[in-house]
C-alpha positions in Angstrom: -50.7 -25.0 10.3 -49.6 -21.9 12.3 -46.5 -23.5 13.5 -45.0 -23.8 10.4 -45.6 -19.8 9.3 -44.2 -18.6 12.6 -40.9 -21.2 11.7 -40.1 -19.5 8.7 -40.7 -15.9 9.6 -38.4 -15.8 12.9 -35.8 -17.3 10.7 -35.9 -15.1 8.1 -36.2 -12.1 10.9 -33.3 -14.0 12.7 -31.4 -14.7 9.1 -32.1 -10.6 9.2 -30.4 -9.4 12.5 -26.6 -8.5 12.6 -26.8 -7.9 8.8 -26.5 -4.7 8.3 -23.5 -4.3 11.4 -21.8 -7.0 9.7 -21.1 -4.8 6.4 -19.9 -2.7 8.4 -17.3 -4.7 10.1 -16.6 -5.5 6.3 -15.9 -2.1 5.3 -14.5 -1.2 8.2 -11.8 -4.4 6.9 -12.0 -3.9 3.5 -11.3 0.6 4.4 -7.7 -0.9 6.3 -5.9 -3.3 4.3 -6.5 0.0 1.4 -4.9 2.6 3.0 -1.9 0.9 3.9 0.6 0.8 1.2 2.2 -2.1 -0.2 5.1 -4.0 1.0 8.5 -3.2 -1.8 9.3 -6.7 -3.3 11.9 -8.4 -2.1 15.4 -7.6 -3.1 17.2 -10.2 -4.7 19.7 -8.2 -5.8 23.4 -6.5 -4.5 24.1 -3.1 -5.5 27.2 -4.5 -7.8 24.9 -7.4 -9.4 22.5 -5.1 -11.5 23.9 -1.8 -14.8 22.4 -0.6 -17.6 18.8 0.6 -16.4 17.9 2.2 -19.2 14.3 3.1 -21.0 13.2 4.3 -24.1 9.9 4.6 -26.4 8.9 1.9 -28.8 6.8 3.0 -32.3 3.9 3.0 -29.9 4.8 5.5 -27.2 5.2 2.8 -24.8 7.8 2.2 -22.4 10.9 -0.3 -22.8 13.3 -1.5 -19.5 16.6 -2.3 -20.0 19.6 -3.6 -17.9 21.5 -7.0 -16.5 20.8 -8.7 -13.3 23.8 -11.7 -12.1 22.4 -14.6 -10.5 25.7 -16.6 -9.1 23.0 -19.8 -9.3 22.4 -20.8 -12.7 19.0 -22.6 -12.1 17.8 -19.0 -11.7 17.4 -16.3 -14.2 16.3 -12.7 -13.4 13.4 -10.7 -15.5 11.4 -7.4 -14.3 8.5 -7.5 -12.4 5.0 -6.0 -13.8 5.3 -2.3 -13.7 2.5 -0.2 -11.5 2.4 3.6 -12.9 1.5 5.5 -10.8 0.1 9.5 -13.0 3.3 9.8 -15.1 5.8 7.4 -13.0 6.4 3.7 -13.7 8.6 1.3 -10.8 9.6 -1.5 -11.8 11.8 -4.7 -9.8 14.2 -7.0 -11.1 13.2 -10.6 -9.3 14.4 -14.3 -10.2 12.5 -17.0 -11.2 13.6 -20.9 -11.9 15.3 -20.8 -15.4 13.5 -22.4 -17.8 16.0 -21.8 -20.7 17.7 -24.7 -20.4 20.7 -22.6 -20.6 23.0 -20.1 -18.3 23.7 -16.8 -19.6 27.3 -15.9 -20.6 28.8 -15.0 -16.9 25.6 -15.5 -15.3 24.5 -12.2 -16.1 20.6 -11.6 -17.7 19.6 -9.3 -19.9 16.6 -8.2 -18.6 13.7 -6.7 -21.3 10.4 -5.5 -21.0 8.1 -3.4 -22.4 5.6 -1.3 -20.0 1.7 -1.7 -21.3 -0.2 1.5 -21.7 2.9 3.4 -20.5 1.9 6.3 -23.1 2.1 9.1 -20.2 4.6 7.7 -18.6 7.2 9.9 -18.3 9.7 9.2 -16.0 10.9 5.3 -15.1 12.3 4.3 -11.0 14.5 0.6 -11.2 13.6 0.1 -7.4 14.4 -3.3 -5.7 12.5 -3.4 -2.6 12.7 0.0 -0.8 16.0 0.7 -2.6 15.6 3.2 -6.3 18.6 1.5 -8.7 18.4 4.0 -11.2 15.5 7.0 -11.8 15.3 7.5 -16.0 13.5 10.5 -17.5 12.4 9.9 -20.8 12.1 12.9 -23.7 8.8 12.8 -25.2 7.5 15.0 -27.8 5.2 17.2 -26.8 
């Protein structure tokens, strides 16, 4: 009768060993990952393959970014990755995806348009490609 109780108590005691140290190691690993700056997205475009970047405000005050990007291979189309907002600045990045339209764009220049949701506080938009900033656009907001 005493043997099963001793085994259960020993198992519970051993199970608790090392948890606090393990939690600390997990926390340290999580902190080091959070401290690392995110790598910029890969740039699929040469300098001459993007143009006409503009930003304006829609009726709700959200930012709408437009531009054009060239893809020689019509199996792929250009799009904008979701924006990242940091304070009053938004960063957008052109990228490519599989062309699901069934058609090529005229002269392989894809018109790109994206609305940045919840961007009423954004005053500057950076169009980035990898580490490079292609265009910085200041927005005129009524104050």
